[in-house]
N, C-alpha and C positions, 0 to 999 in steps of 0.2 A: 125728130129735132127740128124745132121751128125756126124760123127767121130770126127771132129775137134772141134764142139761145146763140145761134151762129155770129149774130152782131156782137154780143157780149164777149164771146170767145175772141172774136177780132180785136175788138177794143182791148181786152187783155193782153194780147200778143203784141199789138202795136206799141203799148205802153212799155212792155219789157224789151221789145227791140230797140226803142228810143233810149233805154237805160244802158245801151251797149251790149246786150246779149245777142251773140250771132253765131251760127255753126253749131249750135248744140247738138250733141249725138246722144247722150244718155241721160235718162232723169232718174234722180234717186229720191225716194220718199222714206224720211229717216223719223221712225217711231220713238215712243216713250222713251227717254233717256239715252237715245242714240243718236241725237243731234249734233253731238260734238264732232262728228265726221264732217259736217260742213264748215267748220273752223279752219279744217285742213285743206280746203280748197284754194290753190294758187291764183294769184292774180285776180282775187275774189271781186265780185261785184254784187253787194247785198242789197235786196229790194224788200222791205216790209210788206206783208199781205195787205196791211191797211191802205197802202198806196195804190195798190194794182185795181184798176176798174173791175168790179163785180166778184172780186176775190173774198171768200169768207175769212174770219179771223179765229185762229186757233186758241181755245180757251183752256186747254188742259196743262197742267204742271209737267215740266220736262219737254215741253214744246215750244221753241223760241218764236215761232210765228214769221219766218222771212224766207225768201227764194235766195239761193247762194249760187251764182255763176261763175265759173272758172275751170281750171284744170285740175284733174285728180287722177292718178293712175296713167296719166298721158293722155286722157280723154277729155273732151270738153262736156261738162256735166252741168246739168241744173238741178240743184238740189233743195228739196223742201224740208226746212228744219222745223219740223212740226206738220201735222195733217190735221184733217177735219174729220170728224166722226157723226154718225146718224143720232148718237145719243146726246150730242150736244144740241140737238133740236135742227140741224140743217137737213134740207131735202139731200136725198141722194144725188140729185142733179148738181147741188151745191158741193157736196163731198168729193165728187169726181171731177169737177170742173178743171182744177189743175191738170188732170191727165188729158183732157181735151185741149186745153191750151199747150201743153208740151208737144202734142201731137201737131198742132197747128204750127209750132216752132221748128219743126222738122226732125223732133226726137224720134228715134225709131225703136228704142228698148227702155226699159225701166226696171230698176232695182227696187224692190218693195221691201221694207224691213219692219219688223214689229216686235213688241215685248209680248209673249204669250206665256200661258199656263200649260205646264206639262200634264198631258193626260197618259201617256206611255210610261208604264211603270219603270222602264230601263233609263229614263231621262233623269237629269239631275239639274236643279236650277244652276245657271251660268252656262250651261251648254248652248251651243248654237245648231239649229235644225234648218235644213234647206227644205223649202216647201216643194213637194212633188205634185201636189193635188190639193184641191179644197173642197169643202162642204159649205155651202151657204145655208146657213141656218138663221139667216136674220128675219125670215119671211117677208122679204122684199128684193126688188132686182132693179139696178139704176136704169136699165133698158126699157123698163114699162113706160107705154106712152108711144106717141107718134115716131116713126123711124125716118130719118133721112138717109137715103141710100148712099149718098155722097160721103156720110161720115162712117158708115159701117153697114153690114146685113142686117135685115130684119131679125133672122134666127143664127145667133152666133154660135159657131162649134166651140165647145170647151173641151174637145177632147185632149188636148194637149196646151192647157191654159199657162203652164210653166213650161218654156222652152226647153226642149230636149237635149239641143246641142249645146245650149248655156248650161244645163245641169252636168254635162259632162266636163265641161270646163271649170266649174266649181268644184267638182270632186277633185280633179287634178290639181287644182291650186291648194285646197285643204290638204290633200295628201302631201304635196311639197312641203306646206307649212307643219305639218305634223299635228294637224287639229284633228280631233276626233268628231268630224261633223255628222250629226244625226240626219236622218231623212225622214220625212213623214208627211201627213196629211193634217192641214190646218183647218179647224172649223170655225166659222165666224158668226158670233152672236151680236145682237143688236146692242147690249149693255143697256144702261149703266151699271147694273148690278151684275155681281160676278155670279156664275152659274150655280145651282144648287148640286149637291152631291148626287141626287137622283139624275139631273141633267148631264152631269159627268159620265155616269154610268151608263147612260142611254148612247151618248156619241162615242164612248170608247166602243160599244157593241157596233156602231155605224163604222168603225174603223178610224175614227180620228186619233191623232197623236198629240195634238196642241190646240189651244182654244184662245180665242181673243175677239176684239170688238172693232176690228178694222180690217183692211187689206183686200176682203172678198170685192166689194163694189169697185175698188180701183182697179183691180185684175180684170173684172168683167169688162169694164170700159176699156181698158188697154187693149184687151183682146178683140172687143168691137172694132177698134181703131186700127187693127191690124199691127200692135206693136208686140214685140217680143219681151218676156218678162222672166226675171228672176225673183225668187222670194227667199228671204232668210228671216227666220224667228230666233230671237234670244229668249231661250226658256228662263223665265225670271222667278217662276214659283210653281209649285205642284198645283193642280187643279182641285176645286173644292172636294171634300171628302177624302184627300189625300194628305193634307196637313190641317193643322188646327185652325187657322185662319187665314184670311186674304186681306191684303190692302195695297194700295198704290205706293207706298212708301218703300216696300219691299220691292217691288217692280223697278223703281227708280235706282235704289241700291245696288241691286245685282246688276243692272245695265252698267252701272259705273265700275263695278268690279270686272267686267269682262270686256270694257270698252276698247281696250287697246288690241286684244286679239280680234274682236268685231272689226275696228277700223282697217287694221292690216289685212284681214280677209277680204274686204269689200275693194281696198285699193288694188291688191293683188288680182282680184277678179276683173276689175277695170281694165287692167293693163295687159290681160289676155283676150279681153272680148273684140 
């Protein structure tokens, strides 16, 4: 971590603080079609990514492109309505920059959400899956390069990337809500192509249950920064080879269908964290 990056993080942090953001506890990263949860934040302060020094700008349909700060589920949250992806041409440093800024703002935990393709044959589009582990199949890692020990260790332990105590909380909340919450391993590819049927067959043999093009770099950096992580995927379609064809419209359509359940689950999880 170079001095230049630390300066960028601090400039972004200071700008956000000047906008009235204070005492943030939990970060939310809202994936494709799931950004509406940010609209339910109470006493909200919204800051466009384009205003924040050194922030990238989200280019994907279904991503609003702003930070929303306020109260949700009784917690002070900073929600990203839209994230950045490696396939958009951003470096992984840029993709994970918001996580670094969240840490600088004092945020101790993040809830990472995404839209994912179901690999597990027992999954149905519209179901929610708690991520219990991931496979990094992007071929890259956001921690490659110089390491600043003040930001995190050179070699980050990923044994429990997704916090075990929080997993128990999520299970308990889902049970109380009578949600059939799936659990599984998320595999991250770089995109932007959907995977081939052969690739899906391969990662199924690896033990993957759902596939997507985000989340993994953010979680790696969150762990490097000693933050606690919850991951939730919305299974929006079946992966390649399991249905006739794949398209982004179906992804957004499915998230719209299940958004009420998803939003209620996250709010209830927040209240129990």
